Every structure is written in C-alpha cells, then in structure tokens.
N, C-alpha and C positions, 0 to 999 in steps of 0.2 A: 729178862725176856725168856719165857718158857717155850719149849718146842715140843710138838707132838707130830709124829710122822703123818698122822691122819689129816692134820691141818693142811698139808701140802698136796694131797691127792683127793680130787673129787671122786666120790664113789661111783659116779656115772662114767668115769674115764677108765675104761677097761684096759688093763695091761700097762698102765702108767706106773713107773717106779721112780723113786727118788734118784736111783743110780743112773737113770737115763739122761740126767741133766749135767751140764758142764760144771767143773769145779771152780766156780768163782770164789775168790778169797777176798783180799783187801785191796782197795784202791785208795791210796793215801789222799787225804783231803775230803773224802766223802764220808758222812755219818748218816745213819739210817735209824728211823723209828717207825713202828707201825702199831696201831691200836684199834680197838673197836669203839666207834662213836655211837653205836646203837642205831645205825641207819637202816639195817635190815632187821626183819623179824627174828631171824636166827643170828646168834652172836657170831661175828667173824670180824677179822680186821678189814676196815674199809677206809682208813685214814692213814696215809703214809707220808712221812716227812724225809726229805733228803736235805741235809744241812751241810753247807760248805763253810767251815769255820774260818777259812782265809779267803773266802770268795771264789768264784769260778767264772772264767770267760765262758761264753755260751752263744748258741745260735739255735733258731727254731724255724720250722716251716709249718704252716697251718692250713686248714681246710680252705678250699676255694668256694665253699657253699656261700650263697648270698645271705643266708641266715646263720649267724655264728653265736656261740655261747658267750655269756658274760665274762667267763674267765679268759677267753681268747681276746675279747675287747680289752680286758685289763692287761694281759701280757703284751699286746701290741702297743700299749701306751707306755710300757717300761722303756726307759732310755738309759738305765744305769749301765756303767761299764762292766760291773761284775754283779753276779747274782749270789746271794747268800743262802737262799732256801727255795725249794720246790715242794709245794704241798699238794697232794693228790687225794681226791675223795672219789668214792664210787657211789652207786645207787641214785645220785642226783646229778643231772647234766648241767644244772644252772644255765639252762638255755630257754629263751623266750620268757625270762623272768624279769626283764626290764631293769629299771633303776634300783629296785629293791634287791635284785640278785647281785648287781654290781656293787652296791653299797655294802652288802653283806661281806663281800671279799675285802673291801676297804676296811671294814670293821675288824675282820680276822687278821688282816695284814698289820694293823696297828697293834693288836694284842700280841701276835706272834713275833713281830720285830722287837717289841719291848722285852719279851721273855728271852729271845735269843741274845739280845744285848746284855741282859743279866748274866746269861751263861758266858758270854765273852768276858765280862768283868770278873767272873769267878775263875775261869779256866785259862785265860790268855794273858801272856806277859805284856802284850801291847793290844789291849782290848779295842774293838771297833764298835761304833754305834751303828747298828743295823737299821736301815730305813725301810718303811713299808714298801717303797718303790724298788727294793732289792729282793723282792719275793715274787716268784712265779706260781701260778696255779694250774693244776690239771683237774678237770672234772669229767665224769663219765657216768651214764645212767639214764634215767627217764627224763625226757624233754618236757618242759612246761610245768613241772611241779615246784612248789615253793622251796627255796634253798634252806636246808636245815642249819641256819646260823647258830642257834643256841646250843644244839647238840655238839657241833664242831668246836665252838668256843669252850664249852664245858670240858672237852676232851684234850684241849691244848696242854694243860699242866702235866697230864699223864704222858702225852706224846713227848714233851720236853724231857721229862724224867727218864724215859726209856731210850733216849738217844744212845746209840752204840757207836763209839768212835773207831772201833776195830771190827771189820766185817769178816764174815765167813760164809760158806755155802748156804747154811740154813737161814742166815739173816737176809741174804739176797732172795732166797725162796720165799721168805715171809713177806718181803716187800713186793715180789712179783705176784703173790697170791692176794695181797692187799689191794691191788689196783684192778683186779678182774671183775667182770660182771657175769655174763652168761658163759664165759670161757670154762672149759673143763680142766684145762691144764695151765700151770704157770709157764711163762715164756721168758727164758733167759738165754743169753749167748755171750761169748767172749772171744777175744783174739789178743794175741801178743805179737808185737812187732818192734821195729827199731826206727828211730829218727837219728841218723848218724850212727854213733855207737851206743846210744842210750836206749835201754829197754823200756818199752811202753806197753801199758795195759789199756784195753778197751773193753768195758763191760756194758751190757745192755739188758733191759727188760722191756716187755711190751704187753699190752692187752688188746684183744680184738677177737670177735667171734661172729658178730653180725653187723649190719650197716657198714659193710666193708667194700669200698670202691674208690679208686684214686681220683685225683684232681688235686693232689698234694700228698697226703699221707695215709689216710683211711683208718687211723687207730690212734692209740696213745703209745708212744715209744720213747724211751729215755736212754741215752748213751752217756757213759761216764769214762773219762780218761785222765790219767795223771800227767799227760804231756803238757808242755808249755807252748801254747798256741794262741794267737790273738783271735778275738771273736770274728774278725773279717775272714780269716783263713778257715775257721770252723764253718762259717756260713757257706763259703764256696765249696768246701768238701761235702757238706750236707746236700746242697742243691745238686751237685754233680752226681752223687750216689743215690739220691732218692728216686731218680727216674727209672732205674732198672730194678728197684727193690720194692719200696712201699707204693710206688706209682705203677707197679706191674702186677698188682694182685686185685682180685675181686671175689667176694663171697656171694653177694646178692645184688650187686649193681646199685646199692644205695650209699650215698656219701653223707657222713655225719656232720652235725653242726659243731662238733668238739674236737675234730682230728688235730693232733699235733705230734710232731717228732722233734726232739730236742737233743742237743749234745752239750755236755759240760766238761770243761777242761780245768783241772785244779792246779796246774803248773807246779806240781811237786817234783817232777823229773826235769832236771836242767839239761834238756836236749839242745842241740844247735838252734840258734834263733831262726825262725821261719817268718818271713814277712808277707810272702805271696803264695797263692795256691799253685802257681807255675813253677815254684822251686822244686827241682827234681828230688830233693831229699825228703819231700813229703809224700812221694808216690806210694811207698810201701804202707805208710799210715793210712792213706786214702783207700788203698785196696783192702786193708784190714777193716776199716769202717764199712766198706761195701760188704765184706764177708759177714760181719755182725748184723747189719741191716737185712741182708738177704736171708740169713738164718732165721731171724725173728719174723720176717715177712712170711716165709714159708710155714713157720709155726702157727701164725695167725690163720692162714688159709686152711691148713690141715686140721685145725681145731675149730673151723667154721661151724656155725650152729647146725647140728644134725649131720655133719659131714661124715662120710665113710671112706671117701677117696680124695686124694690130692691129685689134681690134674694140671699138667703143664701144656700150654699151647704155644708152639714155636713156629712163627711165620717167617719164612726165609725167602731170599731172592726176590725182594720187592724193589720197586723203583725208588721208594723212600722209606725211611723209618716210620714216618707218619702213617703210610699205608699199612706197613707191617703191624703197627700198634693197633690201628683201627680194625683190621681183620681179626687179630688175636682176641681183642676184647669183644668183638661181635660173637665169636664162638664161645668165649668164656662166660658171657652173660646170657647166652641162649638158654631159656628154661627147658626147651626140648632136648638140647644137647646134654644138659646137666642131669635131667631125669633119665635119659637113656643110659647114661653112665652109671647112675645110681642103680638102675635095673640090670646092669652088666650086659647091656644090649649093644652090639657093635653096629648100631644104625647110623652108618656114615652119611646117609642121605641128609640127616639133620645137620651135620657139619657143613655139607655143601650148601644147604639152605642158609645157614648163618653167614658163610663166606659171601654168598650172592647178595645178602642184605647189607653188606658193608658199603661204604661210600667210595671204595676204590674200584678201579677198572680191573676186571678179571678176564683173562684170555683162557677160555675153557681148554683149548688144545695144549696149553702150557702148564695147566694145573696138575699137581700131584698131591696125594694125601697119604700119610702113614699113621697107623695107630701102633705105638710101641715099635718093635722091629719089623712090623709087617706092612708091606705096601698094599694099599687098598685101591687107589685110583692113580693112574700113571699117564700123564700128558694127554688128558682128554678121554681116557677109556678105563674101564675096570682092569686092574692089573691081571695079566694072564694067569699068574700062579696064585691068585688070591684064594686063601683057604679060610673060610669064616669060622670053622671049628677051632683053629689055632687062635684066632682073635677072640673068640668067645672065652677060651681058657685064660687068655691074657687079661680080659676084662674083669676077672675075678680078683685080681690083685688090688692093693690099696694105693698104688701109684700108676696113673694112666698118663702116658705121654702121647701127644698128638703133634705131628709135624705137617705143616702146610707149605708146599713149595709153589710159589706164584710164578716162577720162571721168567721174570721180567727185569731183574736187576740183581743187586748184591747187598741190599739192606735187609735187616732182620729185627725182630723184637719177640721176646718170650714173656708170656703172661702165665700167672699161676692162679688157679681157682679151685673150687670144690664141687662135688656133686650136690644135687638137691633131693633130699629124702623127706619122707613123711615126718621125721623127727623135727625138721626145720619148721614145718607148719605148727607142730605141737608147741615148740619152744616159743615161737612168736605169738601164737594165739593166746598162750597162757602167761605172757611176759609180765603183766601187771597183776595177775590174779593168782 
C-alpha cells in the first residue's frame, strides 16, 4: 500500500495538516484495506474493508428515516453473533434501488465471504468458514442511482490482496479518506482507557458533511476496540452515548437514508468479564466511547459543507431535557441564525425568533442569552452593559458559543452546528454535475 501525503489532504481544506490528527496505531484484531473501484471520475479510494480475522462482537444504531438504504435493510437482517467484515463504499448510497440493490449486496457478500474463507485457510491455524451473513455493509453517496455491482466485485481481489494486518497512522488515514464524499478532511479520533487493570484502545473514523441531522446518528461512524465485551453491552453503551454526540449535531436539518454508527469489539484484551452496562467497571470505557464519538461528531459539524464556523448552542435551566433539546435545535437549524453567523453579524433577534418558534413554553422575563462570554439579553431585557462592538469582534472567530438560559428548571442540552455560507449552495447545486 503506497502513501502520498497529498492523498490525505483535500486541496480545498485550507490549513489542514497531517500532524493535526491523532496518532492512531494498531488495534489487535482489526485489518484494513482500501482501494479504488473506479466509482468516481477521478481516481481515489472509495472501497474500504475492515476485516476481523477472529470475528468481532458488534452493535449499531441506524437512521430513523422512513426510507432507508438497501445496505441498512441487509444489516438489520443480520443475526450473527460475530461479524467478520465491514465493507464500505462511497459515491453510491444504494438507496431507493429496490430488490436489485439488495441482491447486489447478497452477490457481493457471497463472493467476499468465499475470498475471506480462503484467507482463513491460508493464514489461520484454526480456519473459520465465513458466512455471507457475517458481513455488514456501509454505503454513502447519491440516492437512487443503480448500485455499481460489477465494479465492486471486480475490485474485491485487489481489496483482499491489500489487507494490512498491522495498522499505523497512515493506514487509518487512508481508511478515513476512503469513506468520505463531500468532506474536506478525514475524521479520526482515539481514546485509551482501562477496564479493571487492563489497558483498552478505542479508535474511530467517521464521514459526514451534508445531510446531517439527528434522529439516530446522522452520518457514517465506525468505532473499533480491542476490549472483550458482549454485543449486548456494546449496544447499551452506544445507545447511552449517541444521545449527546451524534444525536446532538446538525449541519442542514436533513436526515439521510444511510446513517449508521457501529462499534466493533475484537476481544483481544482479556479484561475482567463484563455482563451488564450497569457494571461500574465499564464506566471509564463508556466515558471514553463518549469522548471519541463527541470528537468525531464535532469534526463532522466543523467540516460541514461550506462551513466557516463551528457553533454550539447550550440551552440550560429548562423544565425538561426535551425542552432544552427542542430549543437548541430550533436555533441550530434556523437558516436566519446560521446566515447571520456566517456574516459575522451578532443579530441576536434571530436567536430570539428561533427560541420563540420552539414548542416549549418560554417566560420572557426569565430568559437570558449570551454569545461567547458576553451577555446580550438578561431576564427579559437587553443587558445593561451590552457592547455590540465586543460581540462583533467575537463573531470573527471560527468557534461561536451561544448560551440560552430559560430560567425555569435545571435541565440542559447542548447542540453543535455550523454556519450557512454561499459555498454550501455551490456544493449542493453542483453535487452531481
């Protein structure tokens, strides 16, 4: 596998450097391969294989869209106790492709499982026969186009040939770049923790730039750990941590047909046995998973299509978390708020407008709003020391923090979003042309 530093950095991504990314190295039990299947006009990796030679316990959460892709239908039908491979393609979402798209995955799974079984017989002392129903698929790209079955099948021998059993930073970057579409940067994150006295690694990659809005996950995100944990515990950990990470971001208010977040455990570290999510010994691991998910979620938002600013909206002191979440997302998804921030205009009236359009009850005399460290509106009136010049200067930064104090309780929720620029329109107007 040859590496070129330019392969990892999109020339449109100003200031991005390879040294900005965390030093992911090797997670035992995970093998990676990435190749070009000719799905784009310009040659680039767009087919990525994660191979678990001894299998992996796993858990996934998927989009709540009422129209879902064929690969998610396939994944939801998988009942295997362990997964041996995850195959991800870009450029084509395999969504709204009907039985033809589903059968294409079945065809690929038969071919891939046979080839991986051959690898097992060649490399393993106790080889396993890998079933097509032990393979998951991730698809992302254009909805409604015929799935490129023949191109992907033709690329499988090369994909198998290039499997790397030992990982390093560049291989993870190659995988992260191989799953992106309109993203400008690869998205990787890591954390190290302990279960008992056993050291554990958690590595993650993600893609996402547009069609980002929660109701599950909002993107493709894959986590890998060498911990020994049952799928039931992984499922509970993922559901617990998705709420305040990938379910707390929005780029454009649109939920995809293909969203999925998955975690895979290779069981290569013999940590103390964990049977339930309520086991206190799993707390540090769960917190580390949250750290990786939040890191990746923020990367997705900050790399949103055309984004120039990362925005956080923290709604505090609400009667319920539901109210806090509702208000935060009303502000996050307001086109008027997003365009004002893109123009570096502290037009806080737009924030008030969005708050007022929420389904929650608002008491004007209890409401306070801050932008960054500056109080704007305080308990029903413009803050007496409000200085717009200072806020104007603050708005020039690339991180904008908005705090909304409802003053009616003690519940809170923080959402992350991006500004809306002319570039967003250009990217999506020209997406297929």
